[in-house]
N, C-alpha and C positions, 0 to 999 in steps of 0.2 A: 504494500500500500504506500502511496506517495501522498504527502500532505504539504501543501504550499500556502494554504490560506491561514495566516496567523494574524489575528487582530490584536497585536500586543502593543501596549503602551509602556515605553521605557520608564522605569521608576527612578526619579531623581534621588530619592532616599536611598535606594539600593546602590546606585552608582556612587553616591557620596560615601556610603559605608565601605565600599570596596577600596576607596582611597583614604580611609581613616579620617574623613573630614569631620572636624569639630564644629558643630552647629553654632557655637558661640563665638568663633574666631573670625578674623578678617579673611582668612584663606577660604572659609566656607562660602562667603559672599562671592569671592573671585571664581570659585569652582562653579557655583550656580549660574553666574553670568556667562561663563565660558560654555557651560553645558547647554544653556538655553540657545546659544548661537549655533552650537554643533548639531543639535537634535534634528533639524530639518534635513541636513546633509546625511545624517546617520540613517534616517528612514529610507532615503533614496538609495543608499549603498547596500543596505541589508537585503540579501536574497535568501530567505529562509526555505529550507526543505527538510522534511523528515521522511525517512524511508523505513518501513516496518515489514518484516517478513519472518515466517516461521522456519526453523531449521534444527538440525540435530547437533548434539554436543559430542559426537564420536571423536575419540582421541583426547578429550578433556575430562578430567576427574574433578567433580564438584558435588557436594552433598547438601541436602536441605532436610532438616528433621531426621538426620541419620540415614537418609535414602539417597542413592546416587541419582542425580538429575540427568536425563537423557535428551531432553528437548528444551528449546529456548525460543523466545520471540526476540529477534535481533532488531536493533534500532540504530540508525545512523542519522544524526541531526547536524545540520550545517547552516551557517548564515552567509556563505559565499566568501569570495576572496577579497572583495573591495574594502571591507572594514579592517582586515589585517594589513592590507597594503597602505591604507590611510594612516593607521597607527604608526607603521614603520616609517612612512614619509615624514610625519609630524616629528617623531623623535630625531630623524636625520636632519631636520631643519632647525633643531634646537628648541622646538615647542614641546617641552617635556610634559606640561600640564595637559596640552591637547592630546598628546600621544597616550598618556595614562587614561584620560577620559574616553578616548576612542576604544581603548582596550576594555575599560570597565563597562562601557555601553554594550560592547559585544558580549561580554560575560553575562550581563544582566539579561540580554535577549535570549541567550542560550539557556540560562536557568529557567526563564519563563516558558520557553518552548517545551522544556521537560515537563513542566506542570500542565501545559495545555494538552500534550499528546497522551497523558495518562488515562484520560477518559476513553480515548480511542483504543489504547492498549488493552484496557480491561474489557471493552466491548468485543474486540477481536478474540480474546481468550475465552470469553463466555460463549461466543458463537462456535468456537472449536471444542468446547467442553473441557477446558483446561483451567486450572487455578494458577495463581502466581505466588510461588513460595518466597520470592524475594528477588533482588536485583544484584547481579555480580558486576564487579568493576575490575578493569585491568590497570595496573598489574597486581592489585591487592588480592583479588580472589582468583583470577585466571591469568595465564601468561599473556603478554602483549600480542601474541599471534592471534588471539581471539578477535582482535580488531580486523585482521585480514579475513577471518571467517565471516564476520558481520558484513564486511565490504563486499565479499563475493555473494553472499546470500541475498543482500538487498540490491545488488547490481548498482552500487553507488558510482561506479565508473561512468555509467550512462548519464549521470547528473553532473559530470565534470569534477568529481571528487577523486583525487589520487591517493596513493598510499606509498610510503617510503620503505626502504629495507628495514628501518627501525620499527616498522608498523605504525608510525605516526601518520596522521592524515594530512593531506594538502587540499584545501586550505586549513590553516592552523585552527581556526574557530569551527572545528568539527569534532563531535564527540560520539562515542559508542556506548550503547546501552544493551545489556544482556539480561532479559527477564527470564528467570528460571521457572519452568512450568512443571506442574504435577497434576494428580487426579483430584485434588481437594478444591472443588469449585465453590467452597464456602469462604475462601479467603483470597484476597487480591492485594499483594504488596508490591506495586510497581515503583514505589518511591525509592530514591537514593537513601541508603542507611548511613547517616552520618556517624553513628556509633562505631562503625567498622572502618571509617575513613581516617587515614593518617594525617590529613591536612587539618591540624587542630587550629590553625590560624585563619581558616576560611571564614569570610565575612557572612556567608550564607549558611554557616554551620547550623544544623537543626537536628534534633533528635526525635523523629516522629514515631519511633518504636522503642520498645524496651525488651530486654532478654528476660525470660521467665523460666527458671529451673523448676520443673515439676517432679516431685518425688512421690511415688506410689509403692510402698513396700520397699523392695530392693531395687526397683526400677527407677531410673532417672532419665529425663529428657529435657532438652532446652528448646523452648518455643519463643516466637517473637510476637509481641502484641502492640497494638496502637494505643497511645496514651488516652485517646478518646473512647476506647472500648473497655467495657467491664472485663474482669478476669473470666467471668462465666462465658461471655461471648468469645473471648480469645481461646479458651479451652475447647469450646464447641467447634471453632474453626479448625482446630488441630485434631479433631476426632477424639478428644478426651472428654468423656461424659460423666457428669456427676448429677445427683438428683436436684431438680429444680421444680418442686411440686407446684409452686405458684407461677411458673413460667418466667421467673426472673424479676418479679415485682417487689421482692424483699419482704414478703408477708408470711412465708412458711418457715424460714430459718433452716432449710434442709441443705443448702449448698455451702455448708461450712467447710472452710479450709484453714490451714494454719501457716502463717508467714513466719519463717525463721530468719529471713534476711530481707531488707528493703520493705519493712512493714508499712502498710498504708495507714493513714489516719482512720480511726473508727467512724462509721457512719451512724446516723440516728438509729437505723435499723439494727446495726451491730449492738448498740447499747441496750436494745430491747431484748435481744436473744442471748447475749453473753454476759456473764458476771464480770466484775472488775478484774478478777484474777485471770479469767479466760482472755479478756482483751489484752492484758499485759503479756500473756503467753503468745499473742499473735493471732488469735482466732478472729476470723472475719467471714462475712457472707460474700461469696464469689461474685454474686450479682451486683453488689454494691461496692466492690473493691476496684479501684482504677489505678493500677500501678503506674508510677511516673518515673521509676528508676528500676534498674535490674533488681530482681528479687528471687527468692526461693520459697515455694509453697509446698506443703505436704498435704496429700489427699488421703482420705480414709479408704484403703483398698477394699475393706469389707463392703463399703457402699457401692464400689464400682464393679465388684466381681463376685460378691458372695450371696446374691439372692438365691433363695430356694425356689425351684421351679417344679411344678407337679407334672409328671409324665403319666401315661395311661396305665402304668403298672401300679399306681397308687403309692409311689414313693416320691418324696420331695428331694429332688437332686439339686445340688448347688450349681448355679450358673457357672459355666466354664468348668464343670465337674467332670463327669465320666468321659465325655467326648473330648475333653481338653487335656487331661493328664496322661491319657494313654497308658496307664499303669498296667502291669501284667495281670494283676488281680482283677482289674475291671475287664480286661480283654477276655479273660476266661469265661465271663458271663455271656459272651457273644459267640455262638457256635456257627461259623459260616460253613455251609456245606459245599464241598468241591472248590473249584477255582472261581474266585469272585468275578473274574472276567466273563465266565460262562453263565452267570446268574443274572436274572433281570430283577431290578429293584424299583421300589416306589418310595416316595418321601411324603409323609404326612406332616402338616404344619399347623400350628396354632399360634396366631399372632395376637397376643394379649396386649393390653394397654401398658402393662408393667413388664411382662416377660415374654419370651419367645421359646417355643418348644418345637423341635423337629425330630421325627423318628424315621429311621430307615428300615424298610421291611423287604424281605425276600418275597418275590411274587412267583406263583399265584397264591402260595399258602398263607402269606401274611406273617411269617415268622420274623420277630424283631431281630435286627442286625446291629443297630447302633442308635444312640440318642445324642442330640445336640441341644443344649439349653443356653440361654443368654438373657441378659437384661435388654429390654427394648430401649435402645439408646435415644429414641424420641422422648424418653422421660426427661431428658435435659431441656426440653421445650415446654414442660409442664406435666404434672402427674395425671391429669384427667383429659378426657376427649375434648372438653370445651377449650382448654388451654391450647391444645394442638390445632383445633379448628381456627382459633384466633391467630395462632402463629402462621398457619397456612395462608389465611386471608391477609396477613400482614406482609406477604411477599416471601415466605419461607417454604412454600409448597415444594419446590424442587429439592431443597435441602432435606426436608422430611422424607420425601420419596426416595432420594438417594440413600439416606441413612438406613431405611428398612431393607431396601434392595441389596445394599452391600452386606448387611447382616445375613440375609437369606443366602446370598452367594457364598459367603464365608462358611455358613452351615453346610451348604451343598458340597463344597470342596472338602470339608472336614469329614463328612459322612461317607464320601465316596473315595476317601484316601487319595485325593488329588486326581479324581476321575478314573481311578482303577476299576471302580464298580459302575456298571452301566445302568443308568436310571431311565425308566420308560414312562413314568407318570409322577405327577406331584398333585396333591390336593391340599388346598389352603382354606382355613376357617379363621374368621376374625370378626370383630364388631364392625359396623358399617363405616365408622370413621377410620379405623385402621385400614380397611380395604380401599377407601377413597384415597388415603395417603399413599398406599402401595401402588395403586393404579395411576396416580397422578391426576385424579379428578379434582375439580374445584370443590372447595368446602364452603363456598359462600352461602349456599342455601341450607346447609346442615344446622347452623346455629340460630336461624331466624325462622319465625313462624311463616308458613306451616311446616317447616323442617322437612324439605323435600330433598331426597338423595338424587344424585346424578344417575347412578345405576347400581342396584343391589340384586340384580338377577343372577342366576347361575351363569358363570362366564368361563369361556375357554380361551386360553392364550398359549404362548410357548415360552419356555424358559429364556430363549434368545430375546424375544420381545420384552419380557417382563424384567429379567435380571441381567440382561446384557451378556449372557454366556454364549459367545459367538460360535463355539464349536459343539453346542448342544441344541437339540431340536425337539425334546420331549414335550408332551402336553401338560399344561398346568390348568387345573380346574379350581375355580373359586366358588365356595359354597354360597348359596343365595341367602339373602336376609329377608326379613319381614317388613322392616321399616328403618328409619334413620337410627332409632335407638334400640331396636331389637334386631341384631345382625345375624350374619352367617354362623357365628359361634353358637348361638342358641339353636338355630336350625340344625347344625351338626350335632349338638347335644341331644335334641329331641330324636334325631335319627339314631344316634348311638343307643338311646334308651327305648327305641321301638315305640314311640308315641303313636305312630301311624298304624300299629298293629294291636294296641291294647284295647281291651273291652271296657275296663273301668278307668276313670280319670286318675292321672298322676300329676304331680307338680314338680317342676324343675326350677330351682332358685339359684342364680349365680350372684353370689355376694361380692360386690366390688363397688367401685366409684359410682357406676350406674347399676343399680340392683335390677337386673333383668330377670324375668320369670315367665313361666309358661304353665298352663293347666290344660289338660285335655286327654283325648283318646283318639281312636281311629275315626270317630264320627265328627268331632268338633274340637278345635284348639283355640284358646285365647291367650294372648301375650300382652305384657306391659313392661314398662321400664320406669324406675323411680330414681331421682337424683339423691343418692345416699351420701355422696361426698367421699373423701379419701380416708375417713377415720378407720375403716376396716383394713386399710393398708398402712396404717401408722401415720397418715397425712393429717395435718392440722392438729396433731397432738404435740404438746410442748416438747416432750422428750421422746417423741415418736420416731420410729424408723421402720424400714421395710423388713421383710423376713430374711435377715442376714445373720451370720454367725455372731452371737452375743446379744441378739435381740431377746428381750424378756417375752417369752411366749406363754408362760403359766404363772399364775399368782395365787397364793393361798394366805389367808390371814387367820391367826389365832389370837384374838385380842389385838394387841399392837405388834405382835410378832409376825414378821413377813417371811414367807418361804417362796423362793423363786426357782424357775427353770428357764434356761436360755437355750437358744438354738446352738447346737454343737457343744453345749456345756462350756461355752467360752465366757470370758469376763463381760458383765452387762455393759451394753453400750447404748441402750434405749429400749423402748417398748413397742412391740408390733401389734397388729390388730387382734390376734387371739389373746394376747396379754391384756389388752384394753378391755375386752369382754370379761375376762377373769377378774380384773381389778374392780370393775363396776359391780359385778355380782358379789364379790367379797365385801366391798364397802356396804352394800345393802344388807348382806347377811349379818355383818357385825354391827349394824345399826349406826355406822358412821355417816351414812347417807340415808335420807328419807325417800319416800316414794316419789317425790317431785324431782329428785336428783340433787337436792341441796345437801352439801357436806357440812358437818358441824365444826365448830371451832375446836382446835386451831387449824384443822385440815382445810377449812374454807380459804384461809389466807396462804398457808404454807404448803398445802398439798400433802399427799401421802408419800413419805420417803420409801422408795422401793430398794434403792441401793446407793451406797456412798461412793461407788466407783464413778470414774469419769466426771468428777465435780458434783456428783449427786444426781440421781435419776428419780424424779418425782412425778406423781400423778395428780393433776390439779383439777380444781373445780371447772375450769374451762374445758378440760379434756372430757369430763363427765357430760357436759353440754354437747360437745361434738358427737360423742357416741349416742347421746340421747336423740339428736336430730337424725342420725343415720339409721338407728334401729327403728324409730318411729316411722320413717319414710318407707323402709322395707316392709315392716309389718302391715302398715296401712295399705301398701300396694298389694300385698298378698291377700289381705282380707277383702279388698275391693274386687280383686280378680275372682276369688272364690264366690263372692256374693253375686257378681254379674254372670258367672257361669251357672248359677242357680243350684248349687249343691251345698252340703254341709261337710264338716270334718269326717263324719262317718262314711261319706260317699267316696272319700279319697283313698285310693289304694296305697300310694306311697308318695313321700316327699323326698326328692333328691336335692342335696346341696352340692353344687358344682364348685370346682376351683380349689386352689391351694389353701385359701383361707378356710373354706368349709371343711377341707380334709383335716386340718389341724385344730379346728375349733372344738371346744367342749360343748356339745349339743345340749347337755343338761343345763349348764349355766346360761347358754344363749336363750333357752326356753324360759328359764326362771327370771330373766330380766325383761322378757316380753318380745324378744327378737323373733322367736318362732313360737307357734302354738304349743303349749305344754300338753294339751289334750291329744296331740299327735306324736308324742315322743317315741312311741313304739313303731311309728311309721317313718321316722326321719333317719336318713343315713347319708354319709358322704359318698358322692359318686365319682370323686376324682376329677381328672381333666376331661370332661365330657366332650369338649370341642375337639381335642386331639383324638379321643376315642372315635369320634364320628368321622374324622378325616382318615384315620387308619382303616376303619370299616369300609369307607368308600373306595379304598384302593383294591379291595378284594371282592366287592359286591357288584355283580354285573347290573343290578337294578338300582344302584346308588343314585345315579343322576335322576332317574324317574321318581324315586322316593323323596329325594331332597326337594325337587321342584314341587311335588305334591304337598309336602309338609309346609313349605313357605307359602304356598297358595292357600292351603287349608286354614292357616292361622290368621285370626283377625286381631287387630291391636285395640287395646283399651287406652285411651288418652286420659291421663290423670291430672293434667295441669289445671283444668277448670271443673273437675268432677267433685260435686258436693259430697258424695258418699266418702270419697277418698279423704277429703278435708276433715270430715267428722272422725274418721278412723285415725287420722294423723294426730289430732288433738287427744283422742282417747289413749293412744299408745305412747304418748309422751311420758306417761307415768310408768314407774318401775314397780308394777304390781303383778 
C-alpha cells in the first residue's frame, strides 16, 4: 500500500523542543521568527510517502511473548530529498540556525507520519486476521539488513528511495518500521516503544507501554501493556484469563491480583474489597489497576486452572486435569482398542457459561476414550450471559468467538493426540448465548425484549468452518434450543433423560446463573428460565469463589464451633456455592439467623468466621441476601412451572438436578432452606452433566437428530418476567421456612 496524502501541520512546539529552545529566552523568539519564515518553503519541499507491505521474517530471529515471530508488516516512510538537501545547503552557507530548523522540521514531519499511518497499519492487520505484538527497530532489535528486506518488500526503489551498502536509506529522512505480527487479534501495538530505545536524549521520548511480569505458580511471562489500559484488559489481550464476574466494573472483587513490584495506587474499589493489610501487601483489582511503570503481579493459579468440571461419569474433574497431565495412572483408565488410526471417533461437547467439557468416544459403540475439561475463558468478560451479551454488543463479538473456538480447537488437538485419532463427528450443546458467541451471531436482540435469538435451530456445520481446522472436514452438529434463555443444553439434557419417551412427568432443574428447568413427558413439555444470579457459583459472595481447590464446599456448625470441608482438602481460600447452601442452612439450624434471613448480633455486622486463613474467610449478612434472592427465584420458577403444567408433587415421577453444583450439593439442606420441595426429597437426585450426556448419546443414536428436533419443538416456554403467579411465589419463598 502506498500513502501520499498526509494533512500534517508542523508543530512549532515540537520543532523548538528538538532544538532545546527555552521559551523564556531571546533565542526562542529568534527561533520562532526564523521558523515562521521557513515553514512555507518546508511544505513545498516535503514529498511524503509511506509504503506498507506484508512479508516474512525468514532468516531473522525475533520473539514476542516467548514465541518466534515469522511474519511482519514492513513500512518505509520518507519525506523526499529536498528537505535534507536544504538543510545541508543552509549549514554550508553558515546559516546554522536555519540548517538545524530544517532538520528539526523534517524530524517532526517524520514523527507525525508515524502517528498518522498507525490507523492504516492496524486496519491492514485486522483485514489479514493478524495482531501486532509490537514494533522492532534496527539495529536495537534486528540487524540493519532488515532495512534492505523492508526496501525490497515495499518496492521502495520505485519511489526513488535508494539504499547504501551500510543499509542506510537515501534520502536520509527515510525510516523503516517492522511491525511484528501474531495470531492475537485482540491487541495492536504499532507504536514505537521508547522503553526499548537507547536514545535517552530524544526530545520525542515517550513511554506508551509498560512491561508487566506475570507470575502464575512456577510460570513467569513478560507482557506489554498500554498505560491507558487496565491490567485486566492487558491480561485478556495476552490470553491470560482471570475471573471477572462483573465484566470489569469493579463490583464483584473477583479479579484480585497481587503486585510485588511497581505497585499501583489503590482505587476506591480496592479499598472496599481489601483490608488495610491486604492493600499494603499489594493486593489490587485487575480491572481497576492501571500500571504506569514496569511491575510484577502474581495471579492465583487455582482461579485460572483449578475449576472442577463435571463429566458424564459423575465425577468432578479439575480443569486441565486428566487430559492435561497425561499421567500413566490416568492413561490406564482409557483402554483404546487396536490402532487409534484405524478407529473412528466422535467428540461430545458441553459449552457451559463457566466451564467446558469435551469427551472423546470410540464409534459406533460409544466407549469413552478420553476427556478434556477447561474453564470457559469468556469468564474474563463476565460470569453471566448478560455480561457476555453486553461485551459482544460493545464490539467484542469477534474476541469472544475466537476465545471459545480456540479452546475447542485446543481440546480437539489434545483429545486426538495431535490428530493421530481420526474424528468423524462432533456434537455440541450449550445455552443459547454460548452458541451465539460460538457461531459469531449478533447478540443485540438477546438482551432486549422480546429477547429474540438469531438462530437456535439444530445446525450442521464443519469443523473447518467453525474452528478453522483446515485439514479436517468432519460434521459438527449443534443441539437446538427452545428459546433465548432455554438453550440446547436443556434440550440435550431432556434427550439424555428420555423426556420424549416417559409416560409420567419428570422435572429437570439446572442450577446456575440462569436457573433453567423443564417439566414434562412424551405428551407435553414446558420450560422456563429464572435469573438466579451467580450466588450458586460463588459470585457476588464477599469471600466467594468458584469450585476450585481450597474452596469451602461443606459447612457444619455446633454452636459456635465450625467444621469445614474444602475441595481437594486444601487450605481454605473462599466459599463456593455448595458451601453457601450449607452455611445458610447451619445458620438457620443454630438459630443465628431467623426465617427472614436476618442474622443476629454480632454476626449481622461481623459475619460468621469460617476460617482464619487467607486474612479471614467470613460469611456475611449480604451473602445471606444473595443466596436468598437466588433460591427464591429458582423455587418460584419451579412452583410456577408445576402449577401451569397442572399437576401436583404426587404426579411427578422424578426431579433431576443437573450440573456440577447439583452433583455436589447437599439435597437435604437445599430442601430445608426452601430451594427444593422437601415433600419430594425421595424423588430428587443429581443427574450429573446432562448436557454432555445428551451430546454423547447423540453420537451413537441414529435417531438423535429427529428426537432433538422433536423435543425442542414439543417444549413450550413459560415467561416469568410479568407473571403474577411467579411474583407471588417469589415473595413467599423469600422466607427460610
